[in-house]
C-alpha positions in Angstrom: 137.0 218.4 203.5 133.7 216.8 205.7 133.1 213.1 206.4 130.3 212.6 204.6 131.7 214.4 201.3 134.5 212.2 202.1 132.4 209.0 201.9 130.9 209.5 199.3 134.0 210.4 197.2 135.4 207.2 197.9 132.5 205.3 197.3 132.1 206.8 194.0 135.8 205.9 193.4 134.9 202.3 194.6 131.9 202.2 192.2 133.8 203.2 189.2 136.8 200.8 189.9 134.1 197.7 190.1 134.5 195.2 187.0 130.9 195.1 185.0 129.4 193.7 182.1 130.5 196.0 179.6 127.9 198.3 178.2 125.6 197.1 175.1 125.0 193.6 176.2 126.7 190.3 175.6 129.4 189.9 172.8 127.4 188.2 169.8 129.7 185.1 168.7 126.6 183.9 166.7 126.6 183.7 163.0 123.3 185.0 161.4 120.4 182.7 161.6 117.9 182.3 158.6 114.0 182.3 159.8 112.9 182.9 156.3 113.0 181.9 152.5 110.1 183.0 150.3 108.8 181.4 148.5 108.3 178.5 150.3 110.6 175.7 149.0 108.4 173.1 146.4 106.2 175.9 146.0 104.7 175.4 142.2 103.0 178.0 139.7 104.7 181.3 141.0 107.3 183.7 139.1 108.7 185.7 142.2 110.6 189.3 141.3 113.2 187.8 143.8 114.3 184.8 146.0 114.6 186.4 149.4 116.4 185.2 152.1 115.5 186.8 155.6 117.9 186.8 159.0 118.0 187.3 162.4 120.2 190.0 162.2 121.9 192.6 160.0 124.1 190.7 157.2 127.5 192.1 155.8 127.5 193.2 152.6 131.3 191.9 152.3 131.0 188.3 153.7 134.3 187.1 155.4 133.6 183.8 153.1 133.1 185.0 150.2 134.7 187.4 147.2 131.1 189.0 147.3 127.8 188.4 147.4 127.2 187.1 144.3 129.6 184.3 144.9 127.4 182.8 147.4 124.7 182.2 145.4 123.5 179.8 143.0 120.7 179.8 140.8 120.0 176.5 138.6 119.7 176.5 136.0 122.0 179.6 135.6 121.9 182.6 133.0 125.1 183.9 134.3 126.2 185.5 137.5 122.7 186.5 139.5 121.6 189.4 140.9 122.3 189.5 144.4 120.5 192.8 146.4 121.3 193.7 150.1 119.0 194.9 152.4 120.2 194.9 156.1 118.3 191.5 157.4 117.6 190.3 154.0 119.1 189.1 150.6 117.0 189.3 147.7 118.3 187.0 144.5 117.0 186.7 140.8 118.5 186.0 137.5 120.2 188.4 135.0 117.7 187.4 132.3 114.6 186.5 134.4 112.7 183.5 135.5 111.7 180.9 132.4 108.2 179.6 132.1 107.7 176.1 133.3 111.4 175.2 134.6 112.0 174.2 138.0 115.0 176.3 139.6 116.9 175.2 142.9 118.8 178.5 144.7 121.5 177.6 146.7 123.5 180.1 149.5 126.9 178.4 149.9 128.9 178.8 153.5 130.4 181.7 154.1 127.9 184.5 155.3 128.7 186.7 157.6 127.0 189.3 160.2 128.7 192.7 160.8 131.0 191.2 163.8 132.3 188.8 161.5 130.7 185.7 162.7 130.5 183.6 159.3 128.2 181.0 158.3 129.9 177.0 157.8 126.6 176.0 156.5 124.8 176.6 153.4 120.8 176.5 152.2 118.7 175.4 149.6 115.5 175.7 148.1 113.3 174.9 145.4 110.4 176.2 143.6 108.9 175.6 140.2 107.1 178.3 137.8 105.5 175.7 136.1 102.9 173.0 137.9 105.6 170.3 138.4 108.6 170.0 140.4 110.9 167.1 139.1 112.3 164.4 141.8 114.6 162.9 139.5 118.9 164.1 140.4 122.0 163.7 139.5 124.8 162.9 142.0 128.3 161.6 142.4 131.9 162.7 143.5 134.5 165.0 141.8 138.2 163.8 141.9 141.2 165.6 140.9 142.8 162.2 138.6 146.2 163.5 138.5 146.4 164.3 142.1 144.4 161.2 143.6 142.3 163.4 145.8 138.4 164.7 146.0 137.7 168.2 144.8 136.3 169.8 147.9 134.5 173.0 148.4 135.0 174.9 145.2 134.8 172.4 142.7 132.1 173.1 140.1 129.2 170.8 138.2 127.2 171.6 135.4 125.0 169.5 133.3 123.0 170.5 130.1 120.3 168.5 128.1 121.6 167.2 124.8 118.4 168.5 123.5 118.5 172.1 125.0 122.0 173.3 125.4 120.6 176.9 126.5 119.8 175.3 129.8 122.9 174.9 132.1 122.2 173.1 135.8 124.8 174.0 138.0 125.8 172.9 141.6 129.2 173.0 143.7 131.0 170.0 145.6 130.7 170.0 149.6 133.8 169.4 151.7 133.5 165.7 150.8 133.9 166.4 147.1 129.9 165.1 146.8 127.6 167.3 144.1 124.0 166.4 143.7 122.1 168.4 140.9 118.5 168.0 142.1 114.9 168.6 140.1 116.1 168.2 137.0 113.7 166.6 134.3 114.8 163.1 133.2 116.6 163.0 129.5 120.0 162.8 128.2 123.0 165.1 129.8 126.5 166.4 129.6 127.7 166.6 133.3 130.9 168.4 133.0 132.9 168.8 136.4 135.7 171.3 136.9 138.4 172.4 139.2 137.1 176.3 139.6 140.5 177.5 141.0 139.7 181.1 140.5 136.2 180.8 141.3 134.5 182.4 138.2 132.0 179.8 137.5 134.1 178.9 134.0 136.1 176.9 133.0 139.9 178.2 132.2 143.0 177.0 129.9 144.8 175.4 133.2 141.7 173.9 135.2 141.3 170.3 135.7 137.9 168.9 134.5 136.2 166.1 132.9 133.4 165.8 131.2 130.4 162.1 130.9 127.2 161.5 129.2 123.9 160.4 131.2 121.0 159.3 130.8 118.8 160.3 133.7 115.1 158.7 134.5 115.0 158.8 138.2 118.2 159.3 139.7 122.2 158.6 138.5 124.7 158.5 140.5 128.4 159.7 138.4 132.1 160.3 139.4 134.1 162.2 137.6 137.7 162.3 137.1 138.9 166.0 136.2 142.2 166.3 134.8 144.3 169.4 132.9 143.8 169.0 129.1 146.3 169.4 126.7 147.1 169.0 123.4 150.7 167.1 124.1 151.0 163.5 125.4 152.8 162.5 128.4 156.3 162.7 128.0 159.3 160.4 130.0 160.9 162.3 132.7 163.1 159.6 134.3 163.6 156.2 134.5 165.0 155.3 138.1 166.4 151.4 138.8 165.1 150.0 141.7 166.4 146.8 142.3 167.8 144.2 139.9 164.7 143.4 137.5 162.7 146.9 138.2 163.0 150.4 136.4 160.8 153.0 137.5 159.2 155.3 134.6 157.9 158.4 135.8 155.7 160.7 133.3 155.3 164.6 133.5 151.4 163.9 132.6 148.7 161.4 133.6 148.7 158.2 132.0 145.5 157.0 130.2 143.8 153.7 132.6 141.6 153.0 129.5 144.9 152.1 127.8 147.3 151.4 130.8 151.7 151.1 129.5 152.7 147.5 129.4 156.1 146.0 129.3 155.2 145.9 125.3 155.7 149.8 125.1 158.9 149.7 126.9 162.4 148.5 125.1 
């Protein structure tokens, strides 16, 4: 081989073997970011076809943090599972039976949305608007507990409120990682508040799920803690009696006992 051809071949081989950045630029490790939500939060007197969430990149139709896109969005007040349409960098959210007149809405996007590379958002987003001319400032907040297990019900807890005067309205929210919830932009009035451990994430109460209800009179703000437990028609039954010491016996039951009517020595023989 001629010397100049040999040098060229060696140079080409050296170039092929040298390290370098992979094609296509640096690897994307960032979760999708929201660039805009329409209509603007706090807007009054508007009835959009849908609420549009826009992102800085294409988002996945199959989020890694939820079973479906529909499971990531909550419309409050609710008329069932929302309609959610995917369009690359945009997601459109609307109620199944249309927006009600003269109603304030809160639309929540839960954590779990991901991009095409599986980068997942660990935070959600909230926007509000009204089809009428008022956006109430009153709200109900609190914490949802699993009473029998002595713990909070973190993400996955579901809280509903419906006015006693209009049971067709159901306001809806979920608990955060600390078990806290907040129902915002709801008018003052008398409400029935229910918190539940939505174990199968179907946004409904099932037979073996823990729940609690309480009445709330809302004027401007109310703080309520809910203590959920599995309701059944059987009373607590004695499971075991264990001698702790010479003067004490521990009684174990198969269900939690009421704190309103505590067990005392007068109940035991």
